[in-house]
C-alpha positions in Angstrom: -0.1 -0.1 0.0 1.9 3.1 -1.3 0.4 6.4 -0.8 1.7 9.8 -2.1 1.8 12.5 0.7 2.7 15.9 -0.4 4.7 16.6 -3.5 7.5 14.0 -3.4 7.0 12.2 -0.3 6.0 8.4 -0.4 5.1 6.1 2.5 5.8 2.4 1.9 4.2 -0.6 3.6 5.7 -1.4 7.1 7.8 -4.6 7.3 6.0 -7.8 8.1 7.2 -7.7 11.8 9.7 -6.1 14.2 12.5 -8.3 15.4 14.1 -6.2 18.1 13.2 -3.0 19.9 15.9 -1.3 22.2 14.8 0.8 24.9 17.3 3.2 26.5 16.9 3.2 30.4 18.6 5.1 33.2 17.8 2.5 35.8 18.2 -1.0 34.4 17.5 -2.9 37.5 14.1 -1.1 38.2 13.1 -1.3 34.5 13.9 -5.0 34.4 11.9 -5.8 37.4 9.0 -3.8 35.8 9.1 -6.0 32.7 9.2 -9.2 34.7 6.6 -8.4 37.2 4.0 -6.4 35.1 4.3 -8.3 31.7 5.8 -11.6 33.0 8.3 -11.7 30.1 11.1 -14.3 30.0 14.6 -12.9 30.4 16.8 -14.4 27.6 20.1 -12.4 28.0 21.5 -10.2 30.7 24.8 -8.6 31.6 25.9 -5.4 33.5 24.7 -3.1 30.7 21.5 -4.6 29.3 18.6 -7.1 29.7 16.8 -8.7 26.9 13.2 -10.1 27.1 11.3 -12.2 24.7 7.8 -11.0 23.6 6.3 -13.4 21.1 8.7 -13.3 18.3 10.3 -9.9 19.2 13.2 -9.1 21.6 13.0 -6.1 23.9 16.5 -4.9 24.6 16.7 -2.7 27.8 20.1 -0.9 27.4 21.6 1.6 29.9 21.7 5.1 28.5 25.3 5.5 29.9 26.7 2.9 27.4 24.2 3.4 24.6 26.5 5.3 22.4 29.6 3.2 22.9 31.0 1.1 20.1 31.8 -1.8 22.4 28.1 -1.9 23.3 26.9 -1.9 19.8 29.5 -4.8 18.9 28.4 -6.8 22.0 24.7 -6.3 21.0 25.4 -7.5 17.6 26.9 -10.9 18.9 23.9 -11.3 21.5 21.3 -10.8 18.5 23.3 -13.4 16.4 23.4 -15.9 19.3 19.7 -15.3 20.2 18.7 -15.8 16.6 20.7 -19.0 16.3 19.2 -20.5 19.6 15.6 -19.3 18.9 13.2 -21.9 17.1 12.0 -20.4 13.9 8.3 -19.8 13.6 
């Protein structure tokens, strides 16, 4: 479904799904507890800087804002995503 908005703008269809959402958080421990208690989501990865929950076919990555811009954090997250993708059964 493509629509023309304005003179040269085009809106394309959304992808079929979203694999990962990363949320930047100030207080990782409190936010992690919130997702566990309120939503009852399973924790699939955790380290000092992030916690990853599974919500259906999507991953929710809670990442400390203090490390969000670091290249080492980005590299680590790429490895985590790869490992989770390899260990998750396909649907």
